[in-house]
N, C-alpha and C positions, 0 to 999 in steps of 0.2 A: 503495499500501499505507499503508493507518495501523498505526504501529506504538503502542505503550502510551505516550501521552503526556507521560511523566516520566521516558524508560527513556535512558538514556546509550550509547555505541555504545564499545566496549573489546574487544580481541581475545580476552582471555581471560575476561572476566566478562559477566553480564547485572546489571547494576544498575537500581534502581528508585529516584530520589531524592524522590519523593513519594507519599502513598498516594492513592489514587484508589478511591472505590468501586464505581463505574461497571465497572471491569476488573478487582474481587477475584477473581472463580473463574476466569478467563482466568489471571491472575497465580499461583494457587495451581495450576495445572497446571504453569506456566513453571516455578516454583521448586520443584517436585515434588522427593524426593530416593527413592533404591530401589536395592537390588543385585540385582535380579530373583527376590528373596525375599521382602524388605520393602518396600512403597511409603510414604510418606509424603508426602501432598500439602502443599504450602506454606500451609498455615493460619497464623495468629496464633500466638504462643505462648499469648496469654489465651484463645483459643476463639472470640472475637464481636469483633468481624462477622464474619461468614465468607460465602461466596458458595456452597461445596460441600465441607462435611468429610468426610476420607477417610482413613484408614489400611487397607492390603491387606496380604493375603498370597497369595502365588501359590499359585493353586489352590482356594483357600478361595471356595467358592459354596451359593448354596440354590437347591434344586430348585423348580418352579412349575409347575403345568400351561400344555401349550398348547393354548388352545381354537380350536375350529374350525366355523364354521357349517356345512360339509359336509367331514367327516371320510372319510379316504382310506386304502387297504392302504399298510402302508409309512411314513405320517407317523410323524413323529416326537410321542411323548406329555408330553415333560418339554421343558421350558428351564432353563438354568441362568442365574444372573445372580450376581455376584460382590458379595460381602459386605463391607460397611464393616464391619470389625474393630475390636478394644478400641482405643481413641483414647490413644495415652500422649504423645502432644506437647505437652498440657495444662499448665502453668504460670499459675494464675490469681493475681493481686496486688490487695492492697486497700493503699492509701495514707493514712494516718489516716482509717480506716474508709471510706474510698471507692472502688469498683473502678476498678480502670485497665482506661478503656473508650476507645479514640478517638474515640468518637464525642460522647465529652462532655468536659468542661473544653476544653483548648488544646493541639492537636498542634503544637508549636513546629518538629519536625525529625523528620520519618521516611526509612530508607535501609535498603535491602536488598540483598543481593550474591548471586548464584551465580558460587561462585569455581570453575571448573571445572577449575583445576589442582590446588586443594586437596579439591575433593570435598564441599563445607561450604555451608550454607546460612547466610550472616550477617546479624544484625539490629542496628539502633541507631535508639533512640526517645529524645526529649525530649519530656516530657509536664508540664502542669500542669492540676491537679486543679480542679474547680470552685471548692473553696476557697481555691485559689492556692498550694498543694503541690507544688516542680516535683521531678520524677524524671529521671533518666535509666536505661532499661533495653536491656541488650547480651545477645545471646543468639548461638552460633553453632550449627548442626545438623548430624548428618550420619547419612546410614546408613551403615554398614561395609561399603565391598569385601573384607575379609578375613575378619571374624567375621560370616558369613552370618546369624546369629540375632539380632545386634545391631543397635542405634540409639542414639544419645547426644544429650544437649543440656547445651551448657555456659551457664547464665544467671546473669544477674546484675543489681542494681538496686542503686543511689547516689541519695541525696537532691541537690538541687540548693539552693542557698543559704539551707535550715534544717533543722533534724533532723525525722526522720520516724519513724513507729509503722508497721512495715511487716509484713505478714502475706503471707506466699507459700503457695499450693495445687497440689501436684504431685499431678496426680490421673491415673488410670486411667479410661475413661468407656467402657461398652457399650453398644448400642441408642442411639448417637446421634439426635435426631429429625432428620431429613434436610427439607430443603427441595423442594415438588412440582415437577417439571420440567412448565413449560407446551407445548402444542402437542403434534403426531401426528410429529416428527422420529425416523425410524425409525434413526436414528444414537444415540439417547439410550438411556437403562437404564431396567430397569425397577423400578419402586419397591419396595421391601421393607420391611414394619415389625416393628422390633425381631424380628431373625433367629434372636437368639442366647438363649441359654437358660442360666441359671447353675449352675455344678456345683460351685464349689468359688470362696472368697473369704479369704484371709489377710494378716494386718497382720504384720508381725515386724521391730519398731525403726523401720529407713528404707525399710523394702522390702516392698514389696504383691504378691500373686500374685491373679490372677484367670484361672479356668479355664471356659469356655463351649463350649455345645453346640448346632450349626445346628438349626433344629427339624425340619426335613425331610431334608435331606444327611445328615445325623448324624455332620459334620463336628466334631471337637474342638479347641479353639483357646485356646492359652495365652496370656496376658499378663503381664510383671510388670515391676517397675520396682523399682532401687537408686538411693541417693544418698550424694554426697560434700558436707557443706553445711558452709561456711567461713562464718564471721560472727562477731559480739562474743559475748565469753564468755556473758552473760546468754541466748542464744539458745536459743528453745524449742523442741522437734521433737516431735509427734506422730505417729499413724499410725491408719487407719480403714478398716475394708472393708465391703460389704455386697455384694448380689448383681452388681449394674450399677457402681460404684463402689467405685475404691479411691485413697485420699485420704493423701499426708503433706504438713501441716502446718507450717509454719517460722514462728514468730514472733520480732519483734528491735523493738530502736530503734537506727535508725543517724545517727548523728552526720554532717554535713556533711566528706566527704571519706571517710567510711568507705563501706565494699560487703558486700553480702551474697551468695555467690556460692554456686550450686547447681550441682553438676555431676550431671545425671541420667544414669541407663544403664538401658534398656527391651532386653528380652530378648521374643521372639515365636518360638512355634511351632506346629504343629497335624499333625493325624494323621487319618485315616480309620478306624484300625485300633487305634493305641497306646491305654492307659489312661488314666483319667486321673492316675495317682498318675506315668505316665510322662512324658505331656506337662507336667505340673507341675515335675517336677522338670529335663525340659531346659533349659525358660525360666530356672530358678532358676540351673542351670549355666549357662549362658549370661551370667547377670549376674555368676558368679563369676568368670567367663574375664574380661569388659569392665571390673568392677572391677579386678580383678588388674593389667590392661594399663593402667588407667587413660585419661584425657581425652586428655594428650599423647601416648601412646602411640597411640589410638587414629587420633589425627591424622595421627601419622608412616607409620603403617600404609596411610592411606588415600593419603596424597601419593605413598609410594612405588608403590602399585599404578597412580595415575594416570600417573605419570612412564614407566611400563614402558608403558603404553597410548599414551599421546601419541607415544614413540617409535618404536611401530609405525604407528600410525595418521594420525596429524596431516596438515593439510591448509593449506598455507600459500598465501595470495590477496596480492598485493599488488596495490593501487589501487581497492580498495573493503571499506573497514571495515565496512559495515554487512551482507555477504555473507560478510566472511571472520568476523565474530560468530558468526552465522545457521548457518554451514556445522559451526563447534566446538560450537555449541550441541546441534546433530542429533545429531555422532557420540559426545557426553557424552549423551545421553538414550539413543541406542541403546546404548551400553556398559551404561548404568543398567538397561536392560531386560532385558539376557540374561548379564550380568557373573556373579552365582550363580541363576539358575536351575533348574539343576542336576536336570535330566529334568523340567523343567515347562514348560508352553507361555510362548512370548511373548505375550501379548495385544495386538491393533491399538493401543491406546493406552497399553501397558506397564503398569506401576502406578499411575499418575498421574493416573485418572479413572476412570468407571464406564461412560463411553462405550461404545456395542454390547456393555452388559451384561458387560464385560471377558472377551469371546471373543476368541479365536484366530482369524485365518484363514490362508488362502494368502500375504499381506502377508510373513508371517515367513520363509517360506522363497524369496519371489522378492524383496525388497528389503531385508530385514534380516541375514539370513544370509550374501549373499554381503560387504557390508561385516566382518559378524564371522569368517567363514572367513577373509579376508585382513587381519583386525590381530588377533582375540582365538579362533583357532580352538577350544581347548577350549570356550567356551562353543557356539557354532556345533556341535561333536558334542552337547553337552547337549542342545542343542534339538533334534536329529535323533533322541538316543536316547529323549526323549520319546515321538514320533512311533512310533519303533519298540516303545514299553511302551504304546501304543493300537492297537496292530496288530491285536490280536484283536477289540478294538470296529471297527474297520474293516474285517476278515473279516466278521465277523457280517452289519455292516451290507450289504457285497456282497451277504452268503446274500439278505437277508431283500427286497433287488432285484432276486433270482434272477440273479444275477451269479457270478462265479469272483474269487479274489483279494482287494484291500481296497480298499474307497470309504471313502478317507479325509473326514473331514465337512466342512460349507462353515465352520461357527462350532461352537465347543465350548470348556469349560473344562476339564472330565474327558475328554473321549473319545466321548462321546456326542454324534450330529448333533441339533444345536439350534434350525436353522430351520424355521421352521411354512410357509415360503413355497417351494414345492419349486422352480418354476422358476427362481430365482436361487439354491438352497441346492443340491437334492438333486442336479439336472440339472448342476451345475458340476462335474462329474468332473475337469476339471482340477486341480483342487487336490493329486489324487494323482501325476499329472505333475508337480507343483510339488516335490512332498515328493520323487520321484524326482529332478529337476534338483538340488534343492541336496544331495542325497547323492553326485552324480554329481560336482559342481564340489567339496565337502569333501575327497574321496575322491584327486581328481586333486591339489587343491591341499596336499593333507596326509602322502599315501601312509601312513595311519594303515592298516597292515595288520589289527590288531585289529580298529577300528571295520568294516574292510571284511567279514571273517568273521562277527562277532557280528551286526552291525546291517544294515550294506549292502547286502548280499547279498541277504539275507530282505526289506527294503524293496524293491528292485528286481527280487525275484520276483512278488512278491503285487502292483504294480502292473502289473507286464506282465500277470500272469494278467487282471485286469479288463481293460485293453483287448481280450486277444484275445476275451473273452467281450462286452464292451458293441460291441465292430465286428463287421463281417462284411465276406466278399470280394464283393464285383460282379463277374461277367465283363468289363460292359465300364469300369467305373471303379477297378479297384482294393480295395483294402480302405476300408472307409466306417466313418466313428463318428458315427452321427444322433443327432438329437434330444437334445444336450447346447446347455450355457452356456459360451461362454467369459468371458474377463474384461472384456467389455463387457457390463454388464449393466442395458443398454438394447437389448440384442437375448438373448431367451431362444429356449430349444430348437430350435437350428437344425442343421441337416445339416451336416457337414464344416466345422467350427468351424478354420480353419488353425491357431490359436494352438495346440487342444488336438489336433491331428491332429501337427504337427510336434513338441510335447514328447512325446506319446506315443509316436513315432517314436523320437525318442530315448531313450526309457525302455526301450524293447524292443531298440535296439541295446544300453545299457549293460546289461541283463539278461543277453543272449547271452553279452557279453564277462564278465561277473563270473562267470556260472554256468559258462563254460568254464575261467577262470581258476581258481576254487575247487570243483573237480568233487566232492570228496568232500564237502563240505559243502552244494552242490546236490542231490546224492542224496539227502542226510538229510533237506532239503527235498520232496521227491519231485518233484525236476527229470528228465527223461528228455530223451533225445537228440529224440525228436519233438515234445515241446513248444517244445525251444531253436528248431528249426528252424521251428515255425510261427509264431516271434517275429521271426525273422529275415525269412520271407516277409514277414509284415504290414507290417513297419518298409517293406521294399522296395516295398511294393504300396501305401503311404499314396496315399490322395488329397488332393491340393493345388490347392484351387479357383482355378479364373484366370477372367477375363474376357479374351476374346482381341479384343473390340471395342473395348473400353476399354484394354487394353494395362496390367493393375493386377489383381493377386490381391485375388482376394474375400473380405470377411472370414470369411463363411461361403458355404454352396451359396446363390446367388438373391442375396444380401445387395445387388449392387450393381442390381439391377432393383428393388430397392423405391423408393417414393416419396421425395424428398428431404424434408427436416424443413424448416416454413416459418419459417425463421430472422428473417424480415422483419419478420414479425408476432408473434414472441415478444419480451416487452417484458422489461428487465434484470432484473427484479422476480419475473418467475417462474423464475430459476434459484435454486439446482439443479431440472432438469425432473421429478422423479421426485417432487416435492413439490408441482408444480400442475397436473401430468398425468397420466392414467392410464397405466398399464404397458402395458395395451394397445395404447394410440396410438403410446407410443415404441417400440413393438417391431415393428411395420410400414411403420417409418421411416428412412431412410438418415439417423442422428445417432448419435452415440456417446460414451458416458459417459467411457469412459476407454480409453486405447490397447488395443488388441485385436491387430490384425493390426501393428501398430508394436511392440508390444512381442516380437512373435515375431520380427519382425525384428532387434531386439536379441538376445534370447537364442537364437535360431537364427539367426544371423545367414550361418552357414556355407549356408543353403538358400537364398539370395538372391543375384543379380547385383547389383554396384554400382546397375546402372541401373534394374534392376526396383524396388529400394530407392527410389532419389530419385523415381519416378515415383508408387510406394506412397504416400512420405511427402504427395508435393503432393497426391494425391486425397484422402486420409482427414482430413489439417491441416483444411480447410473443414469437414469435419463431426465434427471433436470438439470437445464444448463444455466438458470437463473439470470435469463434477460430481462428480469425486473427486479426495479428495486424493493418489491414484497415480497422474495422469494427468501431471505438470509434468515429474518427474524419468524418465521413460521417452520426451516428447517432446525433452527438451535431448538425450538421448543420442543419437538417431536425427538430430534436426535438425543435430548436429556433425557426425554421420557423412554426411549428403550435403552437408555445406559451408554450412549455414546458422549460423555460430559466433555471430552477434549474438542469433539465436534461440532457439538452444541457452543460451546465458548468460541470458537473458531468464526462460527456463524454470526455470533452477536459480535463480535467484534467488526465484521464486515457491514450489518445493519447498523451499529453506533457511528462508524465512521465513513457511511457513505458518502457525506458530504463534505466533511473535514478533510477526504484524501480524495473527492469528487472520480468516485468509484464507476460510476453511469455515465459521467465525460459531461454531463450537461447542468451542474448544479451552476451554474451563469445562468441559467433560466426560473433558478428558485430552488429550496431544496426540498428534500423528499419528505415532507411532514408524517407520510405512512410510516416511513422507513427509519424514521429517527422515533417516533412512539412505540414502533417496534423493536427497537432496540430495549426498552422497558417490558415490552411483551417479554422479549428473550431473555431479559433478566428474571422478572418476577413469576411468567409459567415456566421460562426455561428451566433455568437453575434452581429458582425456586419451589418449579412443581404446582402453581396456583391454579385450582379450576373450580370454575362456579357451576358445576352443572346442578339441577334440581335445586337451586335455591338455598347452599351451602358452600362453604370456602373449604376444600381441601389444599394441604401442601406434600410436595414430595422433596424437599430439596437437598440437593449435592452440590457439592464445588470442585471445581477444575483445578488440575497443578497450581496453574499461576495466580489464586487466590488463596490467601491464607483465611481472609475473612469477608463475607457478604451482610450487607444489610438491607431492609428496602422495608418501605411505609404504606400503608393501604386504606384506606376510608371505608368502612362497610357498614350499615347500619346504623349511621352515626357515631361509630365506636374508631378511632385509632388504635390501628393495631401494629407494631413493629415485629419484625422477622429478624432474629442475627442467627446466621449457619458460619461456625467457627469448627474446624476439624471435624469430626464425627457425630457433632449434636447441633440441635438448633433448639433456639430459645424464642419463645411468644409473649409478647409482653402486650396487655390491651392497658394503652394509655389513659383513656378515659370512658366512661359508657358502662352498662351492665353487661354481667356475665356473658360470653358467648362460647358456642360449640364448634368446635373444629376439627380435622382431623390431618393427621400427622403418617402419611406412610400408611394408611389403612386404618392409623390408631385412632379412636375419637377421644377427645378429652374437653376439658372444659378450662377457659381463660379466664381471669377477671382483673381488678385493677389491684388487687391485694400484693401479686407478685407474679413473676413470670414463671412460665412451665418451660422445663429444660425436655427433652425429647432426643434418645438415639437417633443416629441415621442408620441405616441398614446398609450393609455392601451393597457395590455397584454389581449388577450380574456379568460376569465376562460373557464377549461378544466380539466376533470378527466387526473390524469397522469395516464399514463398506465404502465400494468405489463410487466415485465421481464420473463423469464424461472428462476424455482427455481434455486436461489444460484447466478444467474448470473448478477443480475442485477449490475452499477457500485458503487462504494463507493461515497457514497454523499459526498459533499465537502462540505458541511452548516457546519458552527461552528468550521472548520479545516483553516480559514484564519491565517495566521501569520502576 
């Protein structure tokens, strides 16, 4: 794994000690700040040089037509692409009439630090201009986790050696010119040219407000900035605004030892319905509150929010500082992606970049929401309320497909299906089961009765109706679901995908349970006893493909009879396969992009015996190429469960280092939120062995040789639980709440706040390690601990 050439290891910080332009875009994603509503890429304060500028508001998109060579009934007609909205990060600087630009003059030092406890991005630069004038520039940037619409920057400049004439230009800029993405990588974003149309520009003293509207989607976006300026008495301040530019200019003369300090407050908001005055007033009110709180107050609130998060969610790994740092980095970005989304989607890249056009996928429910459910349940509930809000569109989509219930989109921003490739989009019906699974998990972990009645029940009912209409009863094979695509995108439109069938089975049974518990509310939704009986019967008769000759489950019907992929003659540079081979060839072979059956064994582990899990893992491991960032964490979980602890840790490290080491070569487009949350899954569900089947928590912890100690925390039923694994024992501590029943390696016990409970860890069963496809094994972690 190749990390940034000038990064330092620290358990709570991501440190960059030099500026390297060749990884500038990657580090802009790594250093991005967000609260789930506002996202600021980690571009330099002065704006240039940059890799990929980006400022995002969750839910702001532009519509564009989806072209088809041959259109078909039910094909989505419009796509949605995230918009780079008004950039408020810019503070340009002139030193004795020369622009502060790190490509010119001499960069004497450059340091940036992402502080994951403070929630800030710090920067310090020492620069000599081409004329020989030296200055130090320092900045601290935050996106508030407390005040949803607010971001802020504390910026200062001081001369070194000699006095300097200083001009600082604090700006709001809309319709920034964007670099054109090269190649045809489907993970990249569609280019948008000048998507914002000006509606209002106003400058008032040290405050500027701009309001724009997207050209096609018609969303109104407001951005405003205000300043507190601390400098010499003769400092001049002027402001101006036009269609796409707002500027506050500060001019002063600084003696050596004196400092110009600017606190810049930013307010952002948007709406598809509210008027121009309403949006304008909203962002200006956000500025008023931010200015009232002040820079120090914003920092204090940020630290308090993060202290609470880390107290609930922190993971400690003794023995490998690199992975320790990376796991916390993943936790931090997962929190940023969902903390203040408040009934908006959590995109695959969060708000850190435009990758995948800013779309949300099934990644959210399957990989991100488990972390949030057990650490920030209010954020998980808000994300599921977004799914509930788009339920009418999902039901409309199902109707278009001649189905009942709800067919949630494969990829979307606002709720409409945006995938133009139906075999991997529309046919991936499992996304509806994933929404149901996240709903079930949230209800079990929180016992939020209001959510169950208002949101959960309807989500379960409408998704259950989908399966009953999508599948059919066969006298010989039971209940079948044919012609669907599971999580493995190298196998499409197959019959009885085992992941889809097992997750649909859970969905159906949960709908039965919820409808019977809330019979009055179910009746309002049109549920009747015959429908409940049909759900139960379909679940009990669900077809689960199994290959008797091989003694393993088949990922989908007939998969194990396909021809094996020719791995020996596949060159290393031909991965990922989807960029070098036609889908038709991939679909006909036994090659797995990302775990499918293996993921089913994690999420529906109650449907497999330990022996079946071991045989299945050994069979699918040599066929899984991990061309998806969603692969490593799932393989880590099941490797640990079947006793391959060292392999599990190798996969855990890969998931955690996905973006810090740019393993998929597309971190420039934004970090991989699901993989980063997946690192937590690999720790807690993998090394910790945590499962949540049937509404109870069970654990089966074991440590790899690199680690001397593991500690992680989860929030469950309002109780804070700490699990500490060391040597051959594990201790369970209840920090607060009533006693709780847990299970450790199959043994039930009760833990209370009185004292921790320590349990022995049984030995790992000896098994031969499985093989991976040639050249696709994870990098071994052994001997790399720091």
